[in-house]
Every structure is written in structure tokens, then in C-alpha cells.
NUBA-993128 format. One line per field, with one value per residue (C-alpha): x, y, z; chain. Coordinates in pm, 1 decimal. Layout:
c1 <- (X	...)
c2 <- (Y	...)
c3 <- (Z	...)
cadena <- (A	...)
//
This chain:
c1 <- (13984.9	13962.2	13682.1	13673.0	13400.1	13311.0	13047.9	12826.6	12576.0	12482.3	12490.2	12776.2	12912.2	13124.9	13312.7	13418.9	13696.2	13787.9	13610.8	13363.6	13404.9	13431.6	13800.8	13749.3	13383.5	13462.2	13710.5	13455.2	13182.3	13409.4	13500.6	13140.0	13004.0	13261.0	13172.8	12796.4	12821.3	13054.8	12895.5	12533.5	12458.7	12095.4	12176.4	12461.9	12525.0	12746.4	12896.8	12957.4	13087.2	13437.8	13336.8	13470.1	13332.8	13078.4	12964.1	12692.8	12910.4	12809.1	12441.4	12519.3	12727.0	12436.2	12175.8	12377.6	12452.4	12084.9	11983.9	12241.5	12131.8	11765.9	11864.2	11976.1	11672.8	11876.6	11862.7	12099.7	12131.0	12339.2	12462.6	12615.0	12627.2	12757.9	12476.8	12548.5	12565.6	12236.6	12084.1	12214.8	12077.3	11740.0	11726.1	11807.8	11518.2	11748.6	11540.1	11276.4	11535.7	11754.3	11731.8	11932.2	12019.4)
c2 <- (12998.6	13022.2	13139.3	13036.6	13209.4	13108.7	13237.3	12979.6	13115.6	13433.8	13255.6	13228.8	12942.1	13027.6	12730.9	12792.9	12591.7	12581.9	12741.4	13026.8	13212.9	13569.5	13575.9	13527.5	13607.5	13968.7	13859.6	13619.1	13886.9	14134.6	13890.2	13784.3	14140.5	14269.2	13988.8	14038.9	14415.9	14381.3	14086.7	14103.9	13731.9	13622.4	13340.4	13282.7	12927.4	12900.8	12553.8	12450.4	12097.9	12185.4	12386.6	12209.9	12452.1	12734.0	12955.7	13223.4	13433.8	13194.5	13275.1	13647.1	13582.6	13410.6	13664.6	13964.0	13815.2	13722.1	14085.2	14207.8	13954.8	14054.6	14417.3	14298.4	14071.3	13757.4	13454.8	13248.6	12874.1	12707.9	12376.0	12070.1	12180.3	11919.2	11761.0	11969.5	12289.1	12200.3	12155.3	12496.0	12659.2	12495.4	12600.3	12958.1	12952.5	13003.9	12774.8	13052.5	13294.8	13086.0	12756.0	12482.8	12173.8)
c3 <- (13988.7	13612.9	13385.2	13020.5	12816.9	12462.2	12220.6	12056.3	11803.2	11990.6	12324.2	12569.7	12776.9	13079.6	13224.3	13583.9	13748.9	14117.5	14412.9	14437.7	14765.2	14890.2	14794.3	14421.5	14349.9	14257.6	13990.3	13840.3	13848.6	13672.5	13396.4	13337.8	13353.4	13105.4	12867.9	12903.5	12850.5	12552.5	12369.3	12495.1	12448.2	12444.9	12686.4	12927.5	13042.0	13347.9	13369.5	13731.6	13656.3	13777.9	14084.8	14393.3	14656.2	14665.9	14951.0	14948.5	14717.6	14440.9	14498.3	14471.2	14161.1	13986.1	14101.4	13984.9	13642.8	13608.2	13667.2	13417.3	13154.4	13199.6	13128.9	12783.6	12744.1	12806.3	13035.1	13245.9	13279.3	13549.8	13416.7	13588.3	13953.1	14195.4	14405.1	14717.6	14510.2	14339.8	14687.2	14799.9	14483.7	14539.0	14906.3	14800.9	14552.6	14255.4	14033.7	14026.3	13890.6	13658.4	13475.8	13650.3	13446.2)
cadena <- (A	A	A	A	A	A	A	A	A	A	A	A	A	A	A	A	A	A	A	A	A	A	A	A	A	A	A	A	A	A	A	A	A	A	A	A	A	A	A	A	A	A	A	A	A	A	A	A	A	A	A	A	A	A	A	A	A	A	A	A	A	A	A	A	A	A	A	A	A	A	A	A	A	A	A	A	A	A	A	A	A	A	A	A	A	A	A	A	A	A	A	A	A	A	A	A	A	A	A	A	A)
//
């Protein structure tokens, strides 16, 4: 699993690659949290285009980063989830919490 985070005009784009499961979710959370706390972007876009698998750890990952971003007055967008991941996010009610495009 790799995470590549780039700043774009006060916003951040985090491109995730690989799988999100209970084995690597903590590492992803740590990287994203450190970035959010340090840079305080107004929006964090998490690009899921290269995610090949996600379990419930992915839901927790998004929810926790959403709470942290709201503390700074920011928002999260989940971009390019695979169709089955989009379905899981919808079933979990994540579209009420974050923007999914």
C-alpha cells in the first residue's frame, strides 16, 4: 500500500494504491493525519482509483479523516472509487458525510 499526497492550491490530493484492510489501515491513517495536522488543507481529496480491495477499515479511515478535517474547517472528497467500493460506501451512508465523485 502506498500513499502519495500532494498540495494543490491549499487543497490536498492523496492517491492511494493497493488494498485497504485492517493490516495497513493504521499506516494510512497515520500518514494522512500527520499531513492534515501539519498542512491543514481546506479540502482533502482521497483518490481511490487504484484501490483493488477495501474492507470496513476503509470506512473507518474515511470517517476518522472526515472528523479531523472538520476540526480544521475542511472537507473530504472520495474520488474514483471502484463500483463495488462505491456501493459499500453508499450502503454505509458515507455520502452523507463526505462527497463521493
